[in-house]
SEVEXLO-550002 format. One record per residue: x, y, z of N, C-alpha, C, O in turn. Coordinates in pm, 1 decimal, always signed. Layout:
// SEVEXLO-550002
<r n_X="X" n_Y="Y" n_Z="Z" ca_X="X" ca_Y="Y" ca_Z="Z" c_X="X" c_Y="Y" c_Z="Z" o_X="X" o_Y="Y" o_Z="Z"/>
...
END
This chain:
// SEVEXLO-550002
<r n_X="+82.8" n_Y="-126.6" n_Z="-35.3" ca_X="-39.0" ca_Y="-9.5" ca_Z="-11.2" c_X="+84.2" c_Y="+136.0" c_Z="+19.9" o_X="+39.1" o_Y="+234.6" o_Z="-38.6"/>
<r n_X="+193.9" n_Y="+163.7" n_Z="+79.1" ca_X="+262.9" ca_Y="+261.0" ca_Z="+139.4" c_X="+319.8" c_Y="+257.3" c_Z="-96.4" o_X="+233.2" o_Y="+330.9" o_Z="-143.5"/>
<r n_X="+389.0" n_Y="+220.2" n_Z="-188.5" ca_X="+467.7" ca_Y="+258.6" ca_Z="-293.9" c_X="+349.2" c_Y="+274.7" c_Z="-368.4" o_X="+380.2" o_Y="+293.5" o_Z="-486.1"/>
<r n_X="+185.2" n_Y="+275.9" n_Z="-346.6" ca_X="+101.5" ca_Y="+363.5" ca_Z="-430.6" c_X="+86.4" c_Y="+433.5" c_Z="-370.5" o_X="+100.0" o_Y="+535.3" o_Z="-438.3"/>
<r n_X="+52.8" n_Y="+473.3" n_Z="-225.9" ca_X="+43.8" ca_Y="+635.5" ca_Z="-185.4" c_X="+159.4" c_Y="+718.0" c_Z="-233.0" o_X="+155.1" o_Y="+823.9" o_Z="-295.7"/>
<r n_X="+257.4" n_Y="+654.0" n_Z="-194.1" ca_X="+394.3" ca_Y="+748.7" ca_Z="-190.7" c_X="+333.5" c_Y="+804.9" c_Z="-353.8" o_X="+279.4" o_Y="+914.9" o_Z="-364.9"/>
<r n_X="+355.2" n_Y="+698.6" n_Z="-487.9" ca_X="+311.8" ca_Y="+718.8" ca_Z="-581.7" c_X="+226.0" c_Y="+857.6" c_Z="-630.5" o_X="+256.5" o_Y="+936.3" o_Z="-720.2"/>
<r n_X="+82.4" n_Y="+860.5" n_Z="-520.2" ca_X="-48.4" ca_Y="+854.4" ca_Z="-562.5" c_X="+51.9" c_Y="+1078.6" c_Z="-503.0" o_X="+30.3" o_Y="+1177.9" o_Z="-572.5"/>
<r n_X="+137.5" n_Y="+1081.7" n_Z="-379.8" ca_X="+175.3" ca_Y="+1192.6" ca_Z="-306.7" c_X="+237.7" c_Y="+1290.2" c_Z="-454.6" o_X="+211.7" o_Y="+1403.6" o_Z="-494.8"/>
<r n_X="+342.5" n_Y="+1165.0" n_Z="-511.9" ca_X="+430.2" ca_Y="+1197.0" ca_Z="-612.3" c_X="+349.5" c_Y="+1287.5" c_Z="-726.0" o_X="+362.0" o_Y="+1409.0" o_Z="-740.9"/>
<r n_X="+277.5" n_Y="+1212.8" n_Z="-790.2" ca_X="+204.0" ca_Y="+1307.5" ca_Z="-870.9" c_X="+141.1" c_Y="+1383.9" c_Z="-854.5" o_X="+95.8" o_Y="+1454.2" o_Z="-944.8"/>
<r n_X="+100.9" n_Y="+1405.6" n_Z="-661.5" ca_X="+13.1" ca_Y="+1583.3" ca_Z="-622.8" c_X="+134.4" c_Y="+1731.2" c_Z="-616.8" o_X="+148.5" o_Y="+1851.9" o_Z="-636.5"/>
<r n_X="+207.1" n_Y="+1586.9" n_Z="-567.6" ca_X="+358.8" ca_Y="+1686.7" ca_Z="-584.8" c_X="+394.0" c_Y="+1782.5" c_Z="-732.2" o_X="+370.3" o_Y="+1903.2" o_Z="-737.3"/>
<r n_X="+433.3" n_Y="+1731.0" n_Z="-807.6" ca_X="+407.2" ca_Y="+1701.1" ca_Z="-915.1" c_X="+330.2" c_Y="+1823.0" c_Z="-990.0" o_X="+376.3" o_Y="+1923.4" o_Z="-1044.3"/>
<r n_X="+182.8" n_Y="+1773.9" n_Z="-972.1" ca_X="+70.7" ca_Y="+1897.5" ca_Z="-1059.1" c_X="+84.1" c_Y="+1997.5" c_Z="-918.7" o_X="+46.1" o_Y="+2104.6" o_Z="-965.9"/>
<r n_X="+104.9" n_Y="+2015.3" n_Z="-824.1" ca_X="+119.1" ca_Y="+2143.3" ca_Z="-774.4" c_X="+247.7" c_Y="+2260.0" c_Z="-758.6" o_X="+246.5" o_Y="+2381.4" o_Z="-737.8"/>
<r n_X="+369.8" n_Y="+2149.0" n_Z="-781.4" ca_X="+498.0" ca_Y="+2264.8" ca_Z="-814.4" c_X="+567.3" c_Y="+2249.0" c_Z="-960.3" o_X="+677.0" o_Y="+2300.2" o_Z="-982.8"/>
<r n_X="+469.7" n_Y="+2147.2" n_Z="-1093.8" ca_X="+533.2" ca_Y="+2136.7" ca_Z="-1141.8" c_X="+642.2" c_Y="+2087.2" c_Z="-1201.5" o_X="+743.9" o_Y="+2145.1" o_Z="-1163.4"/>
<r n_X="+667.7" n_Y="+1971.8" n_Z="-1309.0" ca_X="+738.5" ca_Y="+1873.0" ca_Z="-1310.6" c_X="+897.3" c_Y="+1922.3" c_Z="-1377.5" o_X="+1000.6" o_Y="+1860.3" o_Z="-1402.7"/>
<r n_X="+865.9" n_Y="+2028.9" n_Z="-1386.7" ca_X="+994.1" ca_Y="+2117.4" ca_Z="-1456.5" c_X="+1057.6" c_Y="+2163.2" c_Z="-1289.7" o_X="+1178.5" o_Y="+2142.7" o_Z="-1300.9"/>
<r n_X="+1042.2" n_Y="+2193.1" n_Z="-1205.0" ca_X="+1093.0" ca_Y="+2141.5" ca_Z="-1045.5" c_X="+1082.6" c_Y="+1971.6" c_Z="-951.9" o_X="+1142.3" o_Y="+1942.3" o_Z="-848.3"/>
<r n_X="+1030.3" n_Y="+1924.1" n_Z="-996.0" ca_X="+1014.3" ca_Y="+1770.3" ca_Z="-939.7" c_X="+1029.6" c_Y="+1679.8" c_Z="-1014.9" o_X="+931.3" o_Y="+1667.3" o_Z="-1088.0"/>
<r n_X="+1108.9" n_Y="+1606.8" n_Z="-1033.8" ca_X="+1101.8" ca_Y="+1468.7" ca_Z="-1125.5" c_X="+1055.0" c_Y="+1386.6" c_Z="-1056.5" o_X="+1103.4" o_Y="+1364.2" o_Z="-945.5"/>
<r n_X="+960.7" n_Y="+1327.6" n_Z="-1098.3" ca_X="+883.7" ca_Y="+1257.0" ca_Z="-990.1" c_X="+976.5" c_Y="+1109.6" c_Z="-966.8" o_X="+938.7" o_Y="+1055.4" o_Z="-862.9"/>
<r n_X="+1096.7" n_Y="+1024.9" n_Z="-1042.2" ca_X="+1213.5" ca_Y="+924.1" ca_Z="-928.5" c_X="+1279.7" c_Y="+1021.7" c_Z="-821.7" o_X="+1357.0" o_Y="+970.5" o_Z="-740.7"/>
<r n_X="+1256.4" n_Y="+1151.3" n_Z="-815.8" ca_X="+1336.2" ca_Y="+1210.6" ca_Z="-723.0" c_X="+1284.1" c_Y="+1166.7" c_Z="-577.7" o_X="+1373.5" o_Y="+1126.8" o_Z="-503.1"/>
<r n_X="+1154.8" n_Y="+1167.5" n_Z="-525.8" ca_X="+1080.5" ca_Y="+1187.1" ca_Z="-429.0" c_X="+1065.2" c_Y="+1002.6" c_Z="-351.8" o_X="+1012.0" o_Y="+898.8" o_Z="-391.0"/>
<r n_X="+1117.3" n_Y="+1029.1" n_Z="-270.2" ca_X="+1135.6" ca_Y="+899.7" ca_Z="-162.9" c_X="+1086.4" c_Y="+922.5" c_Z="-50.1" o_X="+1054.2" o_Y="+1036.1" o_Z="-15.1"/>
<r n_X="+1072.0" n_Y="+808.1" n_Z="+30.4" ca_X="+981.8" ca_Y="+822.3" ca_Z="+171.9" c_X="+1108.4" c_Y="+906.5" c_Z="+316.0" o_X="+1122.6" o_Y="+898.7" o_Z="+438.0"/>
<r n_X="+1170.3" n_Y="+977.6" n_Z="+203.3" ca_X="+1307.1" ca_Y="+1048.3" ca_Z="+292.6" c_X="+1252.6" c_Y="+1171.6" c_Z="+206.6" o_X="+1160.6" o_Y="+1227.0" o_Z="+266.8"/>
<r n_X="+1272.2" n_Y="+1211.0" n_Z="+125.1" ca_X="+1245.8" ca_Y="+1342.0" ca_Z="+73.8" c_X="+1144.1" c_Y="+1393.4" c_Z="+202.7" o_X="+1042.9" o_Y="+1352.2" o_Z="+259.3"/>
<r n_X="+1260.9" n_Y="+1539.6" n_Z="+214.3" ca_X="+1159.7" ca_Y="+1669.4" ca_Z="+265.2" c_X="+1096.2" c_Y="+1773.1" c_Z="+221.0" o_X="+1115.7" o_Y="+1846.8" o_Z="+124.3"/>
<r n_X="+1013.2" n_Y="+1770.3" n_Z="+307.4" ca_X="+876.1" ca_Y="+1867.6" ca_Z="+238.0" c_X="+957.9" c_Y="+2030.9" c_Z="+238.9" o_X="+979.8" o_Y="+2096.1" o_Z="+136.8"/>
<r n_X="+991.2" n_Y="+2070.1" n_Z="+368.7" ca_X="+1069.5" ca_Y="+2223.9" ca_Z="+324.9" c_X="+1223.3" c_Y="+2172.9" c_Z="+270.2" o_X="+1234.4" o_Y="+2185.5" o_Z="+148.3"/>
<r n_X="+1341.3" n_Y="+2118.6" n_Z="+337.4" ca_X="+1400.9" ca_Y="+2113.5" ca_Z="+247.2" c_X="+1426.2" c_Y="+2057.9" c_Z="+195.7" o_X="+1539.3" o_Y="+2032.1" o_Z="+236.7"/>
<r n_X="+1403.2" n_Y="+1983.7" n_Z="+90.4" ca_X="+1371.1" ca_Y="+1853.9" ca_Z="-72.8" c_X="+1351.8" c_Y="+1931.2" c_Z="-142.4" o_X="+1439.2" o_Y="+1961.9" o_Z="-223.5"/>
<r n_X="+1217.7" n_Y="+2001.7" n_Z="-139.9" ca_X="+1068.9" ca_Y="+1990.0" ca_Z="-229.5" c_X="+1074.6" c_Y="+2196.7" c_Z="-201.4" o_X="+1047.4" o_Y="+2266.1" o_Z="-299.4"/>
<r n_X="+1113.6" n_Y="+2272.6" n_Z="-54.7" ca_X="+1068.6" ca_Y="+2376.1" ca_Z="-66.3" c_X="+958.8" c_Y="+2443.2" c_Z="-120.1" o_X="+953.7" o_Y="+2531.6" o_Z="-205.6"/>
<r n_X="+867.9" n_Y="+2384.1" n_Z="-53.3" ca_X="+716.8" ca_Y="+2362.7" ca_Z="-68.3" c_X="+662.8" c_Y="+2511.0" c_Z="+48.5" o_X="+666.5" o_Y="+2534.9" o_Z="+169.2"/>
<r n_X="+615.4" n_Y="+2580.2" n_Z="-77.7" ca_X="+574.5" ca_Y="+2672.9" ca_Z="+2.2" c_X="+427.7" c_Y="+2647.2" c_Z="+89.5" o_X="+335.2" o_Y="+2576.9" o_Z="+48.8"/>
<r n_X="+431.2" n_Y="+2734.9" n_Z="+241.5" ca_X="+237.1" ca_Y="+2672.4" ca_Z="+289.6" c_X="+136.5" c_Y="+2729.2" c_Z="+149.5" o_X="+30.6" o_Y="+2673.1" o_Z="+177.8"/>
<r n_X="+120.9" n_Y="+2772.8" n_Z="+75.2" ca_X="+9.8" ca_Y="+2735.5" ca_Z="-39.4" c_X="+49.4" c_Y="+2627.2" c_Z="-101.1" o_X="-39.7" o_Y="+2601.0" o_Z="-181.9"/>
<r n_X="+117.2" n_Y="+2564.3" n_Z="-107.2" ca_X="+147.2" ca_Y="+2468.0" ca_Z="-201.0" c_X="+116.8" c_Y="+2370.1" c_Z="-84.9" o_X="+88.0" o_Y="+2267.9" o_Z="-147.2"/>
<r n_X="+105.9" n_Y="+2339.9" n_Z="+48.4" ca_X="+63.8" ca_Y="+2262.7" ca_Z="+151.1" c_X="-78.8" c_Y="+2253.7" c_Z="+189.0" o_X="-147.5" o_Y="+2182.7" o_Z="+262.5"/>
<r n_X="-97.0" n_Y="+2361.4" n_Z="+103.6" ca_X="-248.3" ca_Y="+2439.3" ca_Z="+124.4" c_X="-311.5" c_Y="+2351.5" c_Z="+23.9" o_X="-402.8" o_Y="+2274.9" o_Z="+55.0"/>
<r n_X="-257.9" n_Y="+2362.4" n_Z="-113.7" ca_X="-289.2" ca_Y="+2281.6" ca_Z="-239.5" c_X="-301.6" c_Y="+2098.2" c_Z="-238.8" o_X="-385.4" o_Y="+2017.1" o_Z="-278.3"/>
<r n_X="-170.7" n_Y="+2090.9" n_Z="-172.1" ca_X="-166.5" ca_Y="+1949.0" ca_Z="-132.2" c_X="-327.5" c_Y="+1920.8" c_Z="-54.4" o_X="-414.2" o_Y="+1862.4" o_Z="-119.5"/>
<r n_X="-351.0" n_Y="+1960.6" n_Z="+65.5" ca_X="-402.3" ca_Y="+1947.9" ca_Z="+143.2" c_X="-524.6" c_Y="+1928.6" c_Z="+129.1" o_X="-590.1" o_Y="+1855.6" o_Z="+203.4"/>
<r n_X="-591.5" n_Y="+2020.9" n_Z="-12.7" ca_X="-650.6" ca_Y="+2016.2" ca_Z="-120.3" c_X="-689.7" c_Y="+1886.9" c_Z="-182.8" o_X="-794.8" o_Y="+1823.8" o_Z="-171.6"/>
<r n_X="-605.9" n_Y="+1866.9" n_Z="-235.9" ca_X="-569.6" ca_Y="+1695.4" ca_Z="-387.4" c_X="-583.6" c_Y="+1600.3" c_Z="-248.8" o_X="-674.1" o_Y="+1516.9" o_Z="-248.4"/>
<r n_X="-488.1" n_Y="+1612.3" n_Z="-121.2" ca_X="-568.3" ca_Y="+1511.6" ca_Z="-33.8" c_X="-669.8" c_Y="+1404.8" c_Z="+0.2" o_X="-689.4" o_Y="+1283.2" o_Z="+0.9"/>
<r n_X="-753.4" n_Y="+1591.3" n_Z="+44.0" ca_X="-853.1" ca_Y="+1548.5" ca_Z="+76.4" c_X="-967.3" c_Y="+1520.3" c_Z="-68.4" o_X="-1086.7" o_Y="+1498.1" o_Z="-48.4"/>
<r n_X="-922.0" n_Y="+1524.5" n_Z="-176.6" ca_X="-1043.3" ca_Y="+1526.3" ca_Z="-288.1" c_X="-951.8" c_Y="+1302.9" c_Z="-308.0" o_X="-1016.1" o_Y="+1198.2" o_Z="-315.3"/>
<r n_X="-862.4" n_Y="+1313.4" n_Z="-308.8" ca_X="-864.5" ca_Y="+1183.3" ca_Z="-333.4" c_X="-872.1" c_Y="+1058.2" c_Z="-218.2" o_X="-877.8" o_Y="+938.1" o_Z="-244.8"/>
<r n_X="-870.7" n_Y="+1115.2" n_Z="-93.2" ca_X="-899.0" ca_Y="+1001.2" ca_Z="-1.5" c_X="-988.7" c_Y="+1047.9" c_Z="+131.8" o_X="-989.8" o_Y="+989.1" o_Z="+240.0"/>
<r n_X="-1056.3" n_Y="+1156.6" n_Z="+100.2" ca_X="-1178.8" ca_Y="+1233.7" ca_Z="+178.4" c_X="-1125.0" c_Y="+1251.6" c_Z="+290.6" o_X="-1005.4" o_Y="+1264.9" o_Z="+316.6"/>
<r n_X="-1259.2" n_Y="+1252.2" n_Z="+393.0" ca_X="-1214.9" ca_Y="+1423.4" ca_Z="+455.6" c_X="-1113.4" c_Y="+1366.5" c_Z="+587.4" o_X="-1052.5" o_Y="+1441.2" o_Z="+663.9"/>
<r n_X="-1112.7" n_Y="+1214.3" n_Z="+592.2" ca_X="-1015.3" ca_Y="+1132.7" ca_Z="+668.0" c_X="-894.7" c_Y="+1207.3" c_Z="+675.5" o_X="-834.8" o_Y="+1236.8" o_Z="+779.0"/>
<r n_X="-869.9" n_Y="+1229.6" n_Z="+584.8" ca_X="-707.3" ca_Y="+1222.0" ca_Z="+594.9" c_X="-706.3" c_Y="+1441.6" c_Z="+625.6" o_X="-800.3" o_Y="+1487.6" o_Z="+560.9"/>
<r n_X="-653.7" n_Y="+1517.4" n_Z="+675.6" ca_X="-685.4" ca_Y="+1592.2" ca_Z="+710.4" c_X="-562.4" c_Y="+1666.3" c_Z="+732.4" o_X="-538.8" o_Y="+1679.9" o_Z="+852.5"/>
<r n_X="-467.5" n_Y="+1724.0" n_Z="+646.8" ca_X="-290.5" ca_Y="+1737.2" ca_Z="+614.5" c_X="-325.3" c_Y="+1837.9" c_Z="+672.5" o_X="-226.9" o_Y="+1892.6" o_Z="+622.7"/>
<r n_X="-384.1" n_Y="+1940.1" n_Z="+747.7" ca_X="-421.5" ca_Y="+2069.9" ca_Z="+792.6" c_X="-400.1" c_Y="+1986.8" c_Z="+974.4" o_X="-316.9" o_Y="+2031.4" o_Z="+1053.4"/>
<r n_X="-462.4" n_Y="+1905.3" n_Z="+997.9" ca_X="-506.7" ca_Y="+1840.0" ca_Z="+1101.3" c_X="-361.3" c_Y="+1762.3" c_Z="+1127.7" o_X="-325.2" o_Y="+1764.8" o_Z="+1245.4"/>
<r n_X="-311.8" n_Y="+1723.7" n_Z="+1075.0" ca_X="-172.3" ca_Y="+1632.4" ca_Z="+1117.4" c_X="-85.1" c_Y="+1679.7" c_Z="+1209.3" o_X="-31.7" o_Y="+1653.3" o_Z="+1317.0"/>
<r n_X="-97.0" n_Y="+1811.0" n_Z="+1069.4" ca_X="+30.5" ca_Y="+1984.1" ca_Z="+1070.3" c_X="+34.0" c_Y="+2002.9" c_Z="+1222.4" o_X="+128.4" o_Y="+1990.7" o_Z="+1300.4"/>
<r n_X="-105.8" n_Y="+2038.8" n_Z="+1245.8" ca_X="-123.1" ca_Y="+2119.3" ca_Z="+1381.6" c_X="-143.1" c_Y="+2048.2" c_Z="+1478.7" o_X="-221.5" o_Y="+2095.1" o_Z="+1561.2"/>
<r n_X="-82.3" n_Y="+1908.9" n_Z="+1508.8" ca_X="-31.2" ca_Y="+1838.4" ca_Z="+1609.4" c_X="+140.2" c_Y="+1828.9" c_Z="+1658.2" o_X="+200.0" o_Y="+1794.4" o_Z="+1760.1"/>
<r n_X="+180.9" n_Y="+1885.4" n_Z="+1509.6" ca_X="+343.4" ca_Y="+1890.1" ca_Z="+1517.5" c_X="+386.7" c_Y="+2059.3" c_Z="+1597.6" o_X="+303.7" o_Y="+2140.4" o_Z="+1638.5"/>
<r n_X="+503.6" n_Y="+2071.2" n_Z="+1600.6" ca_X="+582.6" ca_Y="+2180.2" ca_Z="+1669.3" c_X="+638.3" c_Y="+2252.9" c_Z="+1531.9" o_X="+597.8" o_Y="+2206.7" o_Z="+1425.2"/>
<r n_X="+706.3" n_Y="+2336.2" n_Z="+1530.5" ca_X="+722.2" ca_Y="+2404.2" ca_Z="+1391.6" c_X="+863.5" c_Y="+2251.0" c_Z="+1349.4" o_X="+860.7" o_Y="+2148.5" o_Z="+1281.3"/>
<r n_X="+951.4" n_Y="+2309.7" n_Z="+1423.7" ca_X="+1077.0" ca_Y="+2155.4" ca_Z="+1409.5" c_X="+1047.7" c_Y="+2055.8" c_Z="+1301.1" o_X="+1096.2" o_Y="+2012.6" o_Z="+1196.5"/>
<r n_X="+954.0" n_Y="+2043.0" n_Z="+1371.4" ca_X="+875.3" ca_Y="+1878.0" ca_Z="+1342.7" c_X="+782.6" c_Y="+1877.6" c_Z="+1188.6" o_X="+759.2" o_Y="+1773.5" o_Z="+1127.1"/>
<r n_X="+742.5" n_Y="+1999.3" n_Z="+1148.6" ca_X="+684.3" ca_Y="+2074.6" ca_Z="+1046.0" c_X="+807.4" c_Y="+2054.5" c_Z="+927.2" o_X="+774.4" o_Y="+2019.6" o_Z="+813.8"/>
<r n_X="+927.3" n_Y="+2075.0" n_Z="+956.0" ca_X="+1028.9" ca_Y="+2211.8" ca_Z="+868.2" c_X="+1090.3" c_Y="+2018.0" c_Z="+887.7" o_X="+1162.8" o_Y="+2030.7" o_Z="+789.0"/>
<r n_X="+1104.6" n_Y="+1934.0" n_Z="+911.9" ca_X="+1143.9" ca_Y="+1834.8" ca_Z="+912.3" c_X="+1084.9" c_Y="+1705.5" c_Z="+860.3" o_X="+1145.6" o_Y="+1604.3" o_Z="+825.3"/>
<r n_X="+909.2" n_Y="+1736.6" n_Z="+863.0" ca_X="+847.1" ca_Y="+1693.6" ca_Z="+758.7" c_X="+912.9" c_Y="+1572.3" c_Z="+675.1" o_X="+1028.9" o_Y="+1598.8" o_Z="+643.8"/>
<r n_X="+871.0" n_Y="+1453.8" n_Z="+633.8" ca_X="+911.4" ca_Y="+1366.3" ca_Z="+531.0" c_X="+822.3" c_Y="+1317.5" c_Z="+481.3" o_X="+732.7" o_Y="+1293.0" o_Z="+562.1"/>
<r n_X="+784.1" n_Y="+1266.4" n_Z="+298.1" ca_X="+700.3" ca_Y="+1247.9" ca_Z="+238.8" c_X="+597.0" c_Y="+1146.0" c_Z="+295.2" o_X="+477.0" o_Y="+1118.5" o_Z="+294.8"/>
<r n_X="+781.2" n_Y="+1086.6" n_Z="+369.6" ca_X="+712.4" ca_Y="+892.4" ca_Z="+438.2" c_X="+571.9" c_Y="+922.3" c_Z="+591.4" o_X="+474.8" o_Y="+858.2" o_Z="+631.6"/>
<r n_X="+640.5" n_Y="+1056.1" n_Z="+631.5" ca_X="+585.5" ca_Y="+1040.8" ca_Z="+738.0" c_X="+413.3" c_Y="+1084.6" c_Z="+667.3" o_X="+309.1" o_Y="+1021.3" o_Z="+684.2"/>
<r n_X="+426.3" n_Y="+1164.5" n_Z="+617.4" ca_X="+229.8" ca_Y="+1149.8" ca_Z="+481.1" c_X="+230.9" c_Y="+1003.7" c_Z="+444.3" o_X="+118.7" o_Y="+953.2" o_Z="+445.4"/>
<r n_X="+296.2" n_Y="+950.9" n_Z="+423.1" ca_X="+266.9" ca_Y="+825.0" ca_Z="+355.0" c_X="+188.9" c_Y="+771.6" c_Z="+468.1" o_X="+67.0" o_Y="+754.5" o_Z="+465.5"/>
<r n_X="+272.8" n_Y="+744.3" n_Z="+575.3" ca_X="+284.8" ca_Y="+650.2" ca_Z="+719.0" c_X="+127.3" c_Y="+695.3" c_Z="+687.0" o_X="+44.1" o_Y="+629.2" o_Z="+624.9"/>
<r n_X="+109.9" n_Y="+831.8" n_Z="+749.7" ca_X="-20.8" ca_Y="+896.5" ca_Z="+874.5" c_X="-110.4" c_Y="+841.7" c_Z="+782.9" o_X="-185.9" o_Y="+775.2" o_Z="+854.0"/>
<r n_X="-166.2" n_Y="+824.0" n_Z="+605.2" ca_X="-231.9" ca_Y="+854.2" ca_Z="+511.1" c_X="-266.1" c_Y="+652.0" c_Z="+527.6" o_X="-362.4" o_Y="+585.6" o_Z="+566.1"/>
<r n_X="-158.5" n_Y="+626.1" n_Z="+486.1" ca_X="-227.6" ca_Y="+421.4" ca_Z="+501.0" c_X="-250.2" c_Y="+386.6" c_Z="+720.8" o_X="-258.2" o_Y="+291.1" o_Z="+798.1"/>
<r n_X="-250.5" n_Y="+520.8" n_Z="+724.1" ca_X="-281.9" ca_Y="+468.7" ca_Z="+893.2" c_X="-441.0" c_Y="+469.0" c_Z="+907.6" o_X="-512.9" o_Y="+382.4" o_Z="+957.4"/>
<r n_X="-469.4" n_Y="+571.2" n_Z="+859.0" ca_X="-574.9" ca_Y="+598.3" ca_Z="+833.6" c_X="-705.9" c_Y="+525.5" c_Z="+715.0" o_X="-826.8" o_Y="+507.7" o_Z="+730.3"/>
<r n_X="-606.3" n_Y="+495.9" n_Z="+590.2" ca_X="-665.3" ca_Y="+481.0" ca_Z="+506.6" c_X="-682.2" c_Y="+258.0" c_Z="+579.1" o_X="-779.9" o_Y="+184.2" o_Z="+565.7"/>
<r n_X="-606.5" n_Y="+239.9" n_Z="+616.2" ca_X="-633.0" ca_Y="+105.4" ca_Z="+655.6" c_X="-739.6" c_Y="+71.6" c_Z="+773.3" o_X="-778.3" o_Y="-39.8" o_Z="+808.7"/>
<r n_X="-772.3" n_Y="+185.4" n_Z="+818.7" ca_X="-865.2" ca_Y="+213.8" ca_Z="+970.2" c_X="-965.7" c_Y="+199.9" c_Z="+862.0" o_X="-1039.4" o_Y="+105.0" o_Z="+835.3"/>
<r n_X="-950.3" n_Y="+329.3" n_Z="+799.2" ca_X="-1134.2" ca_Y="+281.9" ca_Z="+712.1" c_X="-1221.1" c_Y="+161.1" c_Z="+651.1" o_X="-1339.6" o_Y="+132.9" o_Z="+632.9"/>
<r n_X="-1108.6" n_Y="+112.5" n_Z="+632.4" ca_X="-1131.7" ca_Y="+3.7" ca_Z="+574.1" c_X="-1109.0" c_Y="-114.9" c_Z="+640.1" o_X="-1129.5" o_Y="-233.2" o_Z="+612.8"/>
<r n_X="-1065.3" n_Y="-60.0" n_Z="+726.5" ca_X="-1155.4" ca_Y="-206.0" ca_Z="+871.9" c_X="-1189.9" c_Y="-125.5" c_Z="+899.2" o_X="-1102.3" o_Y="-43.3" o_Z="+872.2"/>
<r n_X="-1278.1" n_Y="-72.2" n_Z="+946.6" ca_X="-1452.4" ca_Y="-6.5" ca_Z="+989.3" c_X="-1512.7" c_Y="-66.8" c_Z="+807.3" o_X="-1572.7" o_Y="-174.3" o_Z="+804.5"/>
<r n_X="-1497.5" n_Y="-14.2" n_Z="+713.7" ca_X="-1536.8" ca_Y="-62.3" ca_Z="+582.5" c_X="-1567.5" c_Y="-184.9" c_Z="+598.7" o_X="-1688.3" o_Y="-202.9" o_Z="+583.6"/>
<r n_X="-1488.0" n_Y="-311.0" n_Z="+632.0" ca_X="-1520.5" ca_Y="-426.0" ca_Z="+635.6" c_X="-1596.7" c_Y="-484.1" c_Z="+742.0" o_X="-1636.4" o_Y="-598.5" o_Z="+719.8"/>
<r n_X="-1632.1" n_Y="-423.6" n_Z="+872.2" ca_X="-1667.5" ca_Y="-436.6" ca_Z="+939.3" c_X="-1822.1" c_Y="-455.7" c_Z="+968.1" o_X="-1880.7" o_Y="-548.2" o_Z="+1024.4"/>
<r n_X="-1863.2" n_Y="-353.7" n_Z="+918.9" ca_X="-1981.9" ca_Y="-356.6" ca_Z="+875.6" c_X="-2003.4" c_Y="-251.5" c_Z="+979.6" o_X="-1934.8" o_Y="-213.3" o_Z="+1074.4"/>
<r n_X="-2190.4" n_Y="-195.5" n_Z="+904.0" ca_X="-2200.1" ca_Y="-121.3" ca_Z="+1097.6" c_X="-2182.8" c_Y="-126.5" c_Z="+1158.1" o_X="-2157.9" o_Y="-244.6" o_Z="+1182.4"/>
<r n_X="-2165.0" n_Y="-41.4" n_Z="+1272.2" ca_X="-2170.9" ca_Y="-55.7" ca_Z="+1438.5" c_X="-2331.9" c_Y="-31.2" c_Z="+1443.8" o_X="-2417.1" o_Y="+19.6" o_Z="+1370.9"/>
<r n_X="-2325.5" n_Y="-100.0" n_Z="+1578.9" ca_X="-2448.2" ca_Y="-184.2" ca_Z="+1632.1" c_X="-2510.8" c_Y="-6.1" c_Z="+1656.6" o_X="-2627.1" o_Y="-1.5" o_Z="+1696.8"/>
<r n_X="-2467.2" n_Y="+79.0" n_Z="+1642.8" ca_X="-2511.3" ca_Y="+282.3" ca_Z="+1752.0" c_X="-2571.7" c_Y="+282.1" c_Z="+1597.3" o_X="-2694.6" o_Y="+282.5" o_Z="+1589.6"/>
<r n_X="-2510.8" n_Y="+281.5" n_Z="+1497.4" ca_X="-2572.5" ca_Y="+315.9" ca_Z="+1391.9" c_X="-2671.0" c_Y="+232.9" c_Z="+1299.0" o_X="-2721.8" o_Y="+282.0" o_Z="+1198.2"/>
<r n_X="-2688.9" n_Y="+129.9" n_Z="+1333.0" ca_X="-2770.3" ca_Y="+10.5" ca_Z="+1284.8" c_X="-2956.2" c_Y="+26.6" c_Z="+1321.7" o_X="-3042.2" o_Y="-49.0" o_Z="+1276.6"/>
<r n_X="-2971.1" n_Y="+100.0" n_Z="+1378.7" ca_X="-3032.3" ca_Y="+144.4" ca_Z="+1538.7" c_X="-3226.5" c_Y="+193.5" c_Z="+1463.9" o_X="-3314.1" o_Y="+233.1" o_Z="+1540.7"/>
END
C-alpha cells in the first residue's frame, strides 16, 4: 500500500509544483517537504485539497500538521505523510469491512 500512496503523493506534488521543478523519481520516503522540496505554505494548502479529494475528509493534512511543533513540520518527510495516510485508510477499510456498528444500525 505504501508504494501506491507514495506514487499518488508524488503525482500530487508534481501537479502542485510543476514537473520542471520536481522529477517523479526523485521523491522518496525520505524526501522532506521543506528542505528537499521547498514547499511553500500555499502549496501545502493545495496538497491538503488534493489529499482531501483523493482520500476523503479523514485524511486531514492541516490537522496532521497542527499536531506537530514547528521543527517537526520543517523536518517532515514524505514518508511520514505516507504512513499517516496508510494508517487512516487502513482504519477506514477495517471499519468498512466490519460493517455497520450496532449504534448506527438503529
